[in-house]
C-alpha positions as CSV (number, residue, x, y, z in Angstrom):
1,M,-19.3,-8.7,-9.5
2,S,-19.2,-4.6,-9.1
3,R,-19.5,-5.6,-5.3
4,A,-16.4,-7.8,-6.0
5,G,-14.5,-5.7,-7.8
6,G,-15.2,-2.5,-5.4
7,W,-13.3,-4.7,-2.8
8,W,-10.7,-5.6,-5.0
9,R,-10.1,-2.3,-5.7
10,R,-10.1,-0.3,-2.7
11,K,-7.6,-2.4,-1.4
12,S,-4.4,-0.8,-1.2
13,T,-1.5,-2.2,-3.1
14,P,0.2,-4.2,-0.5
15,A,-2.7,-5.7,1.0
16,K,-3.6,-6.7,-2.9
17,V,-0.5,-8.6,-3.0
18,E,-0.9,-10.6,0.1
19,T,-4.5,-11.3,-1.1
20,Y,-2.7,-12.7,-3.8
21,T,-0.4,-14.7,-2.1
22,R,-2.5,-16.5,0.2
23,W,-5.5,-17.6,-2.9
24,S,-1.7,-19.0,-4.6
25,F,-0.7,-20.9,-1.7
26,H,-4.3,-22.2,-1.0
27,F,-4.8,-23.2,-4.5
28,F,-2.0,-25.9,-3.5
29,G,-4.8,-27.6,-1.0
30,V,-7.4,-27.2,-4.0
31,A,-5.3,-28.8,-6.1
32,E,-3.4,-31.7,-4.2
33,I,-8.3,-32.4,-3.3
34,L,-8.6,-32.5,-7.5
35,A,-5.6,-33.8,-8.6
36,I,-4.2,-36.6,-6.2
37,G,-7.5,-36.8,-3.8
38,L,-10.2,-37.2,-6.4
39,P,-8.5,-39.7,-8.1
40,A,-8.5,-42.6,-5.8
41,V,-11.6,-42.9,-5.1
42,G,-11.7,-43.9,-9.5
43,T,-8.8,-46.2,-8.6
44,L,-9.3,-47.8,-6.0
45,G,-12.6,-47.8,-5.0
46,P,-15.3,-46.0,-2.9
47,G,-13.8,-47.5,0.1
48,L,-10.1,-47.5,0.1
49,G,-9.9,-44.6,-2.4
50,G,-12.3,-42.6,-0.2
51,A,-10.4,-43.0,3.0
52,L,-7.6,-41.7,1.4
53,L,-9.2,-39.1,-0.3
54,G,-10.4,-38.0,3.1
55,L,-6.7,-37.9,3.9
56,V,-5.6,-35.7,1.4
57,A,-8.7,-33.4,2.7
58,V,-7.0,-33.4,5.5
59,H,-3.7,-32.5,4.6
60,A,-5.3,-29.5,2.7
61,V,-7.1,-28.4,4.9
62,A,-4.0,-27.8,7.5
63,C,-2.1,-26.7,4.7
64,M,-4.5,-23.7,4.0
65,V,-4.7,-23.2,8.0
66,T,-0.9,-23.3,7.9
67,V,-0.8,-20.4,5.1
68,S,-2.5,-18.3,6.6
69,R,-0.3,-18.8,10.2
70,A,2.5,-18.7,8.7
71,L,1.9,-14.9,6.6
72,D,0.5,-13.3,10.0
73,W,3.1,-14.2,11.3
74,T,5.5,-13.0,8.4
75,R,3.3,-9.9,8.8
76,G,3.8,-9.4,12.7
77,R,0.5,-9.9,13.7
78,R,1.0,-13.4,15.9
79,E,3.5,-15.8,17.2
80,Q,5.3,-18.3,14.9
81,P,2.8,-21.2,14.2
82,V,5.7,-23.9,15.8
83,R,2.8,-26.0,16.5
84,L,0.7,-26.0,13.4
85,L,4.0,-26.8,11.7
86,W,4.8,-29.8,13.2
87,T,0.8,-30.9,13.5
88,L,1.1,-30.5,9.5
89,A,4.6,-32.2,9.0
90,A,2.4,-35.2,11.8
91,V,0.0,-35.3,9.0
92,T,2.1,-35.2,5.5
93,A,3.8,-38.6,7.5
94,V,0.7,-40.3,7.9
95,V,-0.7,-39.3,4.8
96,A,2.9,-40.5,2.6
97,V,2.8,-43.8,5.0
98,T,-0.4,-44.8,4.4
99,A,-0.4,-44.1,0.3
100,L,2.5,-46.1,0.1
101,G,1.5,-49.1,1.8
102,I,-1.5,-48.7,-0.3
103,A,1.3,-48.9,-3.5
104,E,2.6,-51.7,-1.7
105,H,0.2,-53.7,-0.2
106,G,-3.2,-52.9,-1.6
107,P,-5.5,-53.7,-4.7
108,D,-2.5,-55.1,-8.0
109,G,-3.2,-52.7,-10.7
110,D,-0.5,-50.3,-12.3
111,G,-3.2,-47.5,-11.5
112,V,-3.0,-48.1,-8.0
113,D,0.5,-47.7,-7.8
114,T,0.4,-44.4,-10.2
115,T,-2.4,-43.6,-7.9
116,A,-0.5,-43.8,-4.4
117,G,3.0,-42.7,-5.5
118,G,1.5,-39.8,-6.5
119,V,-0.9,-39.2,-3.7
120,F,3.2,-39.8,-1.5
121,G,4.8,-37.3,-3.8
122,V,2.3,-34.3,-3.7
123,V,1.8,-34.7,-0.6
124,L,5.6,-34.1,0.6
125,V,6.3,-31.7,-1.2
126,V,3.3,-29.3,-1.3
127,A,4.3,-30.1,3.0
128,A,7.8,-29.0,2.9
129,G,7.3,-25.3,0.5
130,V,3.9,-24.6,3.3
131,I,6.3,-25.2,6.4
132,S,8.5,-23.1,4.0
133,L,6.3,-20.6,4.6
134,G,7.0,-20.4,8.7
135,V,10.8,-20.5,9.3
136,R,12.9,-17.2,8.1
137,E,16.5,-18.6,8.3
138,R,17.6,-19.8,5.1
139,R,19.7,-23.0,6.2
140,R,16.4,-24.1,8.0
141,V,14.7,-23.5,4.7
142,Y,17.0,-25.8,3.1
143,A,16.9,-28.4,6.3
144,I,13.2,-28.5,5.3
145,V,13.8,-29.5,1.9
146,G,16.7,-31.8,2.4
147,G,14.9,-33.4,5.4
148,F,11.8,-34.0,3.0
149,A,13.3,-35.5,0.3
150,L,15.3,-37.8,3.0
151,G,12.4,-38.6,4.3
152,A,11.1,-40.3,1.5
153,G,13.7,-42.3,1.5
154,I,13.9,-44.2,4.8
155,I,9.8,-44.6,4.5
156,S,10.0,-46.1,1.1
157,F,12.8,-48.1,1.9
158,P,11.7,-50.2,4.8
159,L,8.6,-51.0,3.1
160,G,9.5,-52.8,0.1
161,T,10.7,-50.1,-2.5
162,P,12.8,-50.9,-4.9
163,G,16.8,-49.1,-4.4
164,P,16.5,-47.4,-8.2
165,A,12.9,-46.4,-7.6
166,T,13.6,-45.2,-3.7
167,L,16.6,-42.8,-5.0
168,L,14.3,-41.6,-8.0
169,T,11.5,-40.9,-5.4
170,M,14.3,-38.6,-3.0
171,L,15.1,-36.9,-6.0
172,G,12.0,-36.3,-6.8
173,V,10.8,-35.2,-3.9
174,L,14.0,-33.0,-3.3
175,L,13.0,-30.9,-6.6
176,G,9.8,-30.6,-6.3
177,A,9.9,-29.6,-2.2
178,G,13.1,-27.1,-3.2
179,F,11.0,-25.5,-6.4
180,L,7.7,-24.5,-3.6
181,A,10.2,-23.4,-1.2
182,F,11.9,-21.3,-3.4
183,T,8.5,-20.0,-4.2
184,A,7.5,-19.4,-1.0
185,V,10.5,-17.6,0.1
186,F,10.3,-15.8,-2.7
187,S,6.9,-14.8,-2.3
188,V,6.9,-13.3,1.8
189,W,10.6,-11.4,0.4
190,L,8.0,-9.6,-2.4
191,L,5.0,-9.5,0.1
192,N,7.5,-7.6,2.8
193,A,9.5,-5.4,0.2
194,V,5.8,-4.3,-1.0
195,Y,5.1,-3.2,1.9
196,E,8.4,-1.8,3.2
197,L,7.7,0.9,-0.3
198,D,4.6,1.2,0.4
199,A,5.9,2.4,3.9
200,A,8.2,4.3,2.5
201,R,6.7,6.3,-0.2
202,E,3.9,7.3,2.6
203,T,6.5,8.8,4.3
204,R,7.7,10.7,1.2
205,A,4.4,12.0,0.8
206,R,4.3,12.9,4.7
207,L,7.7,14.5,4.4
208,A,6.5,16.8,0.9
209,V,3.1,17.6,3.8
210,A,5.4,19.0,6.1
211,E,7.9,20.5,4.0
212,E,5.1,22.8,2.9
213,R,4.7,24.0,6.1
214,L,7.8,24.2,6.9
215,R,8.7,27.1,4.1
216,F,5.4,29.0,4.8
217,G,6.1,28.6,8.8
218,R,9.5,30.1,7.8
219,D,8.0,33.2,6.0
220,L,5.5,34.0,8.6
221,H,9.3,33.8,11.1
222,D,11.2,35.9,9.5
223,V,7.9,38.4,8.9
224,M,7.3,38.0,12.3
225,G,10.0,37.5,14.6
226,R,11.8,40.7,14.8
227,N,8.6,42.8,14.7
228,L,7.4,41.1,17.4
229,A,10.9,41.1,19.7
230,V,10.4,45.3,18.9
231,V,7.4,45.5,20.0
232,A,8.5,44.0,23.0
233,L,11.1,45.6,23.6
234,K,9.2,49.4,22.8
235,S,6.1,47.7,25.2
236,E,8.7,47.3,28.0
237,L,10.6,50.8,27.3
238,A,6.8,52.5,27.7
239,V,6.6,51.0,30.8
240,Q,9.3,52.1,32.3
241,L,8.7,55.6,31.0
242,A,5.2,55.3,31.7
243,R,6.1,54.7,35.6
244,R,8.3,57.7,35.5
245,G,5.9,59.9,34.6
246,R,7.6,60.8,31.0
247,P,6.2,61.8,28.4
248,E,8.5,59.9,25.9
249,A,6.2,57.1,26.7
250,V,3.5,58.1,24.6
251,D,6.0,58.7,21.9
252,Q,7.0,55.2,22.4
253,M,3.0,53.5,22.2
254,I,3.1,55.6,18.9
255,E,6.0,53.3,17.6
256,V,4.7,50.2,19.3
257,Q,1.1,50.7,17.0
258,R,3.3,51.4,13.6
259,I,5.2,48.3,14.1
260,A,1.9,46.9,14.9
261,Q,0.0,48.2,11.9
262,E,3.7,47.8,9.6
263,S,3.8,43.8,11.2
264,Q,-0.1,43.2,10.1
265,R,0.6,44.7,6.6
266,E,3.5,42.5,6.3
267,V,1.8,38.7,7.3
268,R,-1.1,40.1,5.0
269,D,1.3,40.0,2.0
270,V,3.1,37.1,3.2
271,V,-0.5,34.8,2.6
272,R,-1.8,36.8,-0.5
273,G,1.8,35.5,-1.6
274,Y,0.8,32.4,-0.7
275,R,-2.7,32.6,-2.0
276,E,-1.3,34.0,-5.4
277,A,1.4,32.5,-5.8
278,D,2.4,31.7,-10.2
279,L,0.3,29.0,-11.3
280,R,3.0,27.6,-13.4
281,V,5.4,27.2,-10.5
282,E,2.4,25.6,-8.7
283,L,2.0,23.3,-11.7
284,A,6.1,22.7,-11.5
285,G,6.3,21.9,-8.1
286,A,3.1,19.6,-7.7
287,Q,4.8,17.6,-10.8
288,G,7.6,17.6,-8.8
289,V,6.5,16.2,-5.3
290,L,4.6,14.0,-6.9
291,T,7.6,11.7,-8.5
292,A,9.4,12.3,-5.0
293,A,6.3,10.2,-3.7
294,G,6.7,8.2,-6.4
295,I,3.3,8.9,-8.5
296,R,4.4,9.3,-12.2
297,C,2.5,12.6,-13.2
298,E,1.9,14.3,-16.3
299,V,1.3,18.3,-16.6
300,S,-0.6,19.8,-20.1
301,G,-1.6,22.8,-20.6
302,E,0.3,26.2,-20.7
303,A,-0.7,28.9,-17.7
304,G,1.1,31.4,-18.9
305,G,-1.1,34.5,-20.3
306,L,-4.1,34.0,-17.7
307,E,-5.1,36.7,-15.5
308,V,-3.4,37.1,-11.5
309,G,-6.7,36.3,-9.5
310,V,-7.1,33.0,-11.9
311,Q,-3.6,31.8,-11.4
312,S,-3.9,32.3,-7.8
313,V,-7.4,30.4,-7.4
314,L,-6.6,27.4,-9.9
315,G,-3.3,27.7,-8.0
316,W,-5.2,26.6,-4.5
317,V,-6.8,23.6,-6.5
318,V,-3.2,22.2,-7.7
319,R,-2.5,22.4,-4.3
320,E,-5.3,21.2,-2.5
321,A,-5.7,18.4,-5.2
322,T,-2.2,17.8,-4.8
323,T,-2.1,17.0,-1.0
324,N,-5.2,14.7,-2.0
325,V,-3.0,12.9,-3.9
326,L,-0.8,12.2,-1.4
327,R,-2.7,11.7,1.6
328,H,-5.5,9.2,0.3
329,G,-5.8,6.3,-1.5
330,D,-3.1,4.4,-3.3
331,A,-2.6,6.3,-6.8
332,V,0.0,5.5,-9.2
333,R,-0.2,8.3,-11.6
334,C,-1.9,11.4,-11.6
335,D,-2.5,13.4,-14.6
336,I,-2.9,17.5,-14.1
337,A,-4.6,19.2,-18.0
338,L,-4.9,22.9,-17.5
339,K,-7.3,23.9,-21.2
340,A,-8.5,27.7,-21.7
341,G,-12.1,27.7,-23.6
342,E,-14.4,30.8,-24.2
343,G,-14.3,32.7,-21.6
344,C,-13.2,30.2,-18.8
345,V,-10.5,28.3,-17.9
346,V,-10.5,24.3,-17.0
347,L,-8.0,22.4,-14.3
348,T,-8.4,18.7,-14.5
349,V,-6.3,16.6,-11.7
350,E,-6.9,13.1,-11.9
351,N,-5.4,10.3,-10.5
352,D,-5.8,5.9,-10.6
353,G,-6.2,4.5,-7.4
354,A,-7.5,7.4,-5.2
355,S,-10.3,7.3,-2.1
356,P,-12.3,10.5,-2.4
357,P,-10.5,12.9,0.6
358,T,-13.4,14.0,3.1
359,D,-14.7,17.6,3.2
360,D,-13.9,18.9,6.3
361,G,-15.9,22.1,6.0
362,G,-13.6,24.9,5.9
363,S,-10.3,23.2,4.3
364,G,-10.3,20.3,1.2
365,L,-12.5,20.2,-1.1
366,A,-15.6,22.6,0.8
367,G,-12.7,25.5,1.5
368,L,-12.1,24.9,-2.7
369,R,-15.5,25.3,-3.4
370,E,-16.1,28.4,-1.0
371,R,-13.0,30.2,-2.9
372,L,-14.5,29.2,-6.7
373,S,-17.8,30.3,-5.9
374,A,-16.5,33.5,-4.3
375,V,-15.1,34.2,-8.5
376,G,-17.8,32.7,-10.0
377,G,-16.2,29.4,-10.9
378,T,-17.2,25.5,-9.9
379,L,-15.3,23.0,-8.7
380,E,-16.9,19.0,-9.3
381,A,-14.8,15.8,-7.4
382,G,-15.2,12.3,-7.7
383,P,-14.5,8.9,-8.4
384,V,-15.3,8.5,-12.7
385,G,-14.6,4.8,-14.3
386,G,-14.3,2.5,-12.0
387,N,-10.6,3.7,-9.5
388,V,-9.7,6.5,-11.4
389,F,-10.6,10.3,-9.0
390,R,-11.4,13.2,-10.7
391,V,-11.4,16.8,-9.9
392,V,-12.2,19.2,-12.5
393,A,-12.3,22.9,-11.9
394,E,-13.8,25.6,-13.6
395,V,-12.7,29.5,-13.5
396,P,-14.0,32.3,-15.2
397,L,-11.3,34.5,-17.6
398,G,-10.9,38.2,-15.9
399,V,-11.2,36.8,-12.5
400,S,-9.2,39.4,-9.9
401,E,-6.9,39.5,-6.9
402,I,-9.3,37.3,-4.1
403,T,-9.0,38.6,-1.2
404,A,-10.0,35.1,1.0
């Protein structure tokens, strides 16, 4: 059971919806066998009833195979199963004619007529619903439902079924087939919508991560762009002066050295500012990014009053944990809790449906552990209680400015 539960939890939401849709339509085939196939054996006997059960089983298997192929076609994984749809229609016609022939010319008895009539109506209704999975245009779905209802009358009346009974049969097939066809069309629409929403959410998550990278890139460009241009110009000027033997070339190179040192200092300031962001700003930013990605995020705890170093370290944890939630798994909610204890601060980031991110040496969880260990902190990360992934960072109070 635990393996089965883990297999289900590892699936994404669209994959779960697709699996549920497949199982639901496959259940119609199982229901055929249990509801109309097996009772035929008891009513008609092992000979004639067994033959009818065999036909119903063949029809059920054909429906299941058609469901799988039609859903694969819906998701663009294979071509439209046109031949299989016509095959199912032919098998349905054979089973329906056989059942109606048994009702009209088989053994006497009300039970025989009821059993054969049930087989006749059910196979037509189920086949119409399954075949509707394999078409896209609405008018074709209408044509399938109307065609099966009309076919029920065309088959029934020539075989001796009274007119009123034929009309009732056509009406019953029309209503049943219409309901299953509507269910099939709605299921396909819902499945496609779930996949599209999941793709849109992944796109929003990637855009959120890319926006953060662009922000850092813009800051770095603003700092380095002008200084590098000045360095290039003064270096060129120094080269020209040196070729002419002018002593001013030394002054220009000294100025280049000064600008290079100034640029180095400014880059450190940019990186330090990126690393030492206000924890309250980071928490608010994480909540906004996750909400924009369709993930419900709740933040608890107060970051005010904490030392700059503590906020810097925990800010990095919030950033990395948020990025992992966006990139990995299929989270619906994310809870961020900040709690100050005796001599330490504990930050907990917990989300459901997220797969553990991969440690990759210099970044990710491994990078966070290195930063925390440098200031005497600890980091624990892993799945807890089913499909929940939790990151817990503990940082001692009084941490000074970090340099890593």
